N, C-alpha and C positions, 0 to 999 in steps of 0.2 A: 083512468088508471096504468093505464099503457104508457102515458108521456110518466108519469111519476116514474114507473118502473125503469123505463130505460135511463132518465137520468141518475136515481138508484146507479146503475150500472156505470154509466158516465162519471160518476163521484167516487167510486170504488176503484178505477183505474186509475185516476189521478191521484188519489193517495198512494196508491199502489209504484206513483210514480212513472207509469206507463203515458205513451201518448194514444189517444181516441184519437180515430178517422172519423170526422163528422160529416166527411161528404154528400152522403146519402141523407142524411136528416134536414143541412141548412143549406137553401137554393135561395137566392136571392136573385130577382130580374131585372135586368137594366134595360134601356133601348139604343138601339145608334141611330145615326143620323135616317139611315133609312128604315130604320122603324122595326129595321129585326132586331128581334132577342135575342137577348147575351144574359148572360147569368154567370155569379158573381158566387164559388161554391168554397166552402171551408173544409179545407183537404187538412189540414194538423191544429192541434191546439189540446192543453191541458186542462181547459176549465173552460167551460161552457156557462152562461148563463143570459135568460134573461128576465129586463127589466121593462113593466110597465109604466110608462109616464103620463099616457091619457090615451080616451078611448080610440084615440087616432094616433099614437104614436108609441112602437115600442120596441124597445133595443137589445140587441144579443152583442153580449160580452164576450171575448175569446182573451184567451191568457196562456203563457206558456212556447216559447218555440212556435210560436201561430204562422199556416202560411196561407195564401188566400187565392186561388187560380180566377181567370175572366180571361176567357179564351188559352192564347198563346203565353200571356201575361201572369208570372209568380209572384206574390206580395209575400214575405217575411218580416215579422216584427214581436218584438216581446208579447204587446198585447195591441188588442183593435175591437173596435165599439162597431155593430153595423144597425143601420136603420132601413128597415126594409119598406118603408112609408118614403123615405126620402131619397134611398138609393145613395145613402151617404157612408163612406167608412173612414173613419176617425183612428191611425194607427197613432203605438207610442215603443221609442227604443229600439233602433238598430235597426231602422227601413231598409227593406232590400229590396228593388222592384226588379224583376229579370222580363223585358221587354222581348220573350219570341226570341232570349239569347243572345240579341244582338245590340242590347243595349241594355245596360247595369245601371240604376239611381241607386245612391244611397241619405240617410237622411234620421234624424233622431226624432220628427216631429211629419206626420200624413193629414191632409185631408182632401180623400178623393169621392168625385163624385163621379158614380158611375153613369148617369143617365148620358155627363156627357165627357165621358171619358177622362179629366181633366183632372190629374194629381197635383196637390199646393203642398208642397214640403219644408221644411223650415230645419235650421240648426244644424250645421255642419253637412251639408248638402251636397252630394258628389255625384254628377254622369260621367260615364266613360261609356265609350262605343267598341276599345282597342286600338283607337284608332289618336283620340285625342280623351284627356280628363278635364272635366269641367268643374269648379267648385263655387261654390256660394250658401248666404244664409237665407236665402230665400228666394226658392222655385216656384213658377208655373209650368208644368211639363202635364200637353196634351197627348197620351197616348192615342190619339184616334189618330191626330196629322203627323206626330212626333217632331210637333215645336216645343221646345222645353224654353221657357222668356224668366230671364231675373233683372230687375229695376234697384236693387240695392248694394250693386258692387259687387265684381266676379272676374276668375281667373280660369283661363284656357289653358293648360299646359298639355303640347305634342312633338315628342321626343325633348330636344334644348329648345325649342320655343315657347314662349309663355307671353300670354296676353291678359293684360288687367282690363276691365274697364268701369262704368258707374251702370249702363246700361248692356243688356244680352238678347239676344236671339238665337238660339240654335235649332238647324231643322235636320233632322233623322237620315230622310231620304237623301239629299243630297249632303250631306255634312259642311253645310255650310253655317256659319255664325256670323249673325249681323252685331257689330259692337256699336256701341253711340257714349258719345261723352266721356271724357277723358278716356282716351283709348291711348293705351301703352302696348307696344308690343319690341318682346325682347327678345335675343339669341344671342350666337357666339358673337357672329360679325355685327349687327344692327342693333340700333333702339331706334322704333317709329313712334313719332305721337301723332294725334290725329283726335278730332271729333265723332270720326265713322266711319267703318272699315268692314269691309265684308273678306271673310278669310274661310279658306275651304281646310277643313283637315286632314281630309285624304290624300289633297295635293299638294298642298302648304302652300297655297297663292293666293297672295293678299291681293286683294282689290280696293284702289282706293276712291274716297265717292266725295270727298272733302280737302281741305286742305290738309294738307300731310307734310312731315317736316321727317327726314329720316339719315340719321347719323351713323356712321360707319366705323368702325373701330380706325381703322386706317387715316381717321379724321378726315372722312370726305361725306359732305350734305350733300339732300335732293332736297328742294322744295315741291311739290307736288298738288295736282289739287284732281287728278283722277289719273288711273291707270292701272295696269298688275304688274304684280314681283314675286315670282316663281323665288321663293326662300328658301330649295333646296338646291336647283340647279343654277341660280344666281341671273336667271333671263328677265328682261324687264320691259314694260313699253309705259311711258307718260306721254298723257296729252296737255292740252291748256296751257302753255305757255310754263313748262318747269324748265327749271334752273339746277344746276349742279356743279360745286367746287371741291376740289382738295388742295392740298400743300403747294402744288405746282401749275394748274388751270380750273379752268370753270367756263360754263356755258351756260346757255338757255335758248330753247327753239320752242315751237308751237307742237310739237311731239320728237321723243324722245327714246329708241330702243336700242339696248344693252345686252348683251352676253358675258357677263362675268369670265364663263370657266374659258372662250374663246378670245376677251379682252375685247370686241367690236363694241362699236357705239355709230349709232347712227342719229344725224339728228336730223328734222325736215321742217323747213315754215321759216321763214326769218331766225335761219341757227344762227347764232356768235358764237364764237372759241376763240377764249383768252388762255395766253401761257404769259402768266404771272412772271417766271424762269425769263425767259429770252424776251419777253416783254414787244408779244406778237399778239394778233387779233384780229381772226378770222371772220368774216360776216359772207352769207351764202344762204338758199333757200335747200338747199343739199348739201351735208357734210359727215363724211365716212373717216373713223379715227380707228386707229389699233389700240390700245393705252402698253399692249405687250410688246411691241415691235416699236412703237413711237412716232407713228405715221397722221396722217390725215390728207384726204381728196376733198377738197370742196369744189362744189358745180353746183350748175344753178344762178347765174350772176356774183360769182364770188367776189367779195375784195379781200383783200389783208395786207393791214396794217401794220409797221416795224415805226416801232418808237426807240428814240435816240435821245437821250440829252436834249428831252424838250422838245426836238423836233419830231417831223410824222411824215412819211413817205409810206404812200398808198401804191397799191397792186391790184393790178384788175386781170379777168382772163375770161375766158369761156370756162376752163378747169386748171385748178392750184393744185399744188402736192407738195406733201413734203416731207424727208428724209431724214434718214443717218447714216454719213457714210462715217466706216470704223478704221483708223490706219493705225497697223500695228508695226512697231519701228523694228522691233524681231527680228518679224519674216519677210517686212519689206512689202506686208499685203494690202488692199486696201480690199475691206467689206463692207456693199451699202446693204444696210438695213433701213425701214420706215420708221417712220417717228412720230406721234403726234403734237408737238410743242412740249413733252414734260420735260423734258432733261436741258442741260443748260448747253451753252452754246460750243463749249467745249470741254467733255468729260474726260479726266481722267480713268483710267482702268489698270489695277495691277503696275502702275506706271510706266505701262508699256502700250498701252493701248492711250488713244484720243478718240474721240468720237467729233464729230461737227457735223450739223445740223445744213441742211440746205435747201432750195426751194425749185420748184417746177412752175411754169407757167406756157398754157397749152392754149395757143387761138385766143389772135383777138386782144394780145398785151395793151395795155396801156398803166403807164407811170405817171404819176402825181406826185410831186414837191413845192415851196416854195419857190426852191432853187434852182429845180430840173424837171423837164416833163419826158418822157419819150413814150414810143407805138414800136411793136413791131407782131414778129407770126408767133415768137417764142421766147422763155424768157429762164435761165438758169441762174438761181442767186446764191451765194455760199459764206457762212459766218464766218469762215476762216481768214477771207481778206475784204468781208463785204464788197465783192466783186457783183454787179449785173453783167450777165454775159447776154448780147440782145441778137436772135435769128430772126433772119425772112423777113428784108427789108427793113430794116432797125431803123429808128428816128430820131432826136435827141434834140430837146429846144436847151437853150439858156441864155435867158433875156431876149434880146434881139438873134440870134444866134440858133442856129440852126445845123447838123450833124447828122451825116444819112453815111450809109455802105453796105458790103454785103454782109459784113460781120463786127460788132460794135460791143468792146467791153469798155463797162464803166464802175472804175475802182471808186467809192466811195468813204469818209470816213465822218463818224457820226450822222448819218444821212445827208449828209454835204459830199458834193461831185468833189474827186481829188483830181483824177487822172479819166484819162479819155482815150482808147484807140481804136482804129477802126481799121479793118484787114479789106482789102480789094474796095476799090471804087470809091475811095473817100471823096466827100465832097464836102466841104462847110462854109455854109452861106451866113452874111451880117446884112441883114436890112437896116437902111440909113434911113433917121427922120424923113427925109424927102421921099420915101420911098425908094430909091436903086437898092441894088444887091451886088456887095461886095462878093467874090467867088474865087474858093481857092479849091483843085481836086487834086487828086495824087492814087499811089496804088497804095498806099498808107497813110497812114495819119494821128499825132500822138496830141492832147491837148492836155493842157495843165490847168487847175484851177485856185484862184483863190479868195477865201469867203468866200464860197461857194459861186464865186464868175470866173468864167473862162479869162485867162491870163494874158497865155499863148499857145500858139498848136507852132508844129513842126510838122511839113508835110514833105513824103520824099515819092518820087514817082521815074515814069521812063518817058516823055519828063512829067514833073508837076508843073499845072497850069492856074495862074492867077488871072483874078477877075478885078483892079481894085479903083475908087473912085478918089485919088489924090486930094488934098487941102491944102492950102494955102494958110500964110501965116494968123489970118484973119477965117480963116475955117471955111474960105469961100471953096466952090470945087473948081478945080482946073480942068479936067478932064477927066477920061476914063484909060487906066492902064491893062493893057492885057500883054501877060508875058506869059513865061516860059523858064524853069530851069531843075537841077537835079535833087533841090530840096530849095524849101520858102519856108521863112522863117516867119509868123503872124505874131503880132503886138496890139495886144490892149487896152484901153483904159477907162474907165468909166464905163465898162460893159459894150464898147466901140469899139472895132476894126480902127486901129492908129496907127500902125508901122506897117508892109510888108518888106520883106528881105529878102533877096534871091541868092542861091550859091552854085557855081559849077552851069558852065554853059547855056550862062542868061541870053534869053533873046524874046526882046519885047518893043511895045508901041505905044505912044500915049494919042488918045485921041483927041480933039476937042470934043465939047461935049455938046457941039453944034453936030457935029461930024459921024456922031459914032454909027458904022455902020449895023443896020439890024441883025444881021447875020455873028457880030460878034460879041453883042452883049450877053451871051451864057453859054458857058459850059457846055457840054459835053454831059446829060443827063441830068443837067439844073432842071428844078422845078420846087416853088415853094408852098411848102405840105403845113399849111398854119390852119388848114381846115381839118386836119387829123390831127391836132395838137388840143391837148386837154385844156381846158379851160379852168378850170375848178376842181374838185376833189370831188364835189357835188354830181360832176359826171358819169365818173367809172360806178355810180350805182345805177344807173338808168337801164 
């Protein structure tokens, strides 16, 4: 009789349009994983009804602004059905789950298994944690673990970032979301496509765990298999042979780190940086580049390849550097800035400024070209005149001729030698087929090339000296001529020394081949350095 009286009072309040607090009358016990007792309490509802299904099942239905509470979790809906025996709640219409006021979930349909604390939500599902929002039509949300899973397509928005995928798992504790199958991340700066992606809503960091393609709004493209990318700061690190490209450069390395704010780029492990504008490729085990100042520094066995008109010149050193020199024609100032191979060979700015790229090589410089090879301690190369400036015991080889001195300038055109200028202690040695060495030495040396081969050399000195093995009309050697003069002109034919001409204060002796004194066969400083000569381009990579 008491139950009947209470139900009548509830019905009366419902008819008057007043919500009834049913929390004291309706308690459903649930068990957590630790077997501690939890309860689902009915906080609010305009109507309550009990329906007996059979001797084992009895349902309770609540309708009208329903509020149900479990621990610190509140459930809101239009109507709900509770099964005491199975501890299952089914709710419909305007579902809202407030999980400890930190995560809010919305849907139109809910099936909640209280013993496992798992909510199955359908239709217009939305989960938000104040940092990001998940949208889907079918979501499984475990309130105990804070893990939400969808398998029928979903979307997460985080400020200006939007991620979509076929499947996804959200972890409330760490704010991580694991996306799988047809993943697409889109924000104002980039688009990312992959099959699997881990994204943290709080830090805005994307972690790549599968083949990924990143396309920037500036046209840049990154292909990677693993790494992390802070979408807010632009800091990224990539592994597993990542490659990238934009309108002016491309590159690939085992490991790449990039900071968009500072413009710094670091590449490690079989790194390759290609400048498509300047037609320059750099290979090294470590490359540092500055995309804003346009510079690069390559270490750990670096090799630079210069491409011109179908020909290639290879340059190796302990360290290679590239920079940009700006020349202001109005103020007559030269300003040096660094550069990463992103600019053209000569860039005009305001019709008054020009920018010229230059390269530096430090220690153990080696150069290889089909026409010419060289070694030195250090190197400067400028695109303004295509000149290689070699310092520190420089030596240059062309065919069977060797040129050395204190400092050596080698002017090139289309990657072929055009002119050679040696400062102080210049020495040119030409080895004959018979193994004899023609030698010319002087204070300065000017050499000129035709079709990549040495053609004419003028030596000046105080005095200039020469050792020359002349031949008769039948190409037979007639002896050794050791002479000196103010100026010596040397002429080559078919890559061999053919004629020597002396100017002013000539003094010389012709020795028969059999009577050449041993101490007269070599000029001061003579040494044949063929063991230092790069024999092929592969030597530069060793």
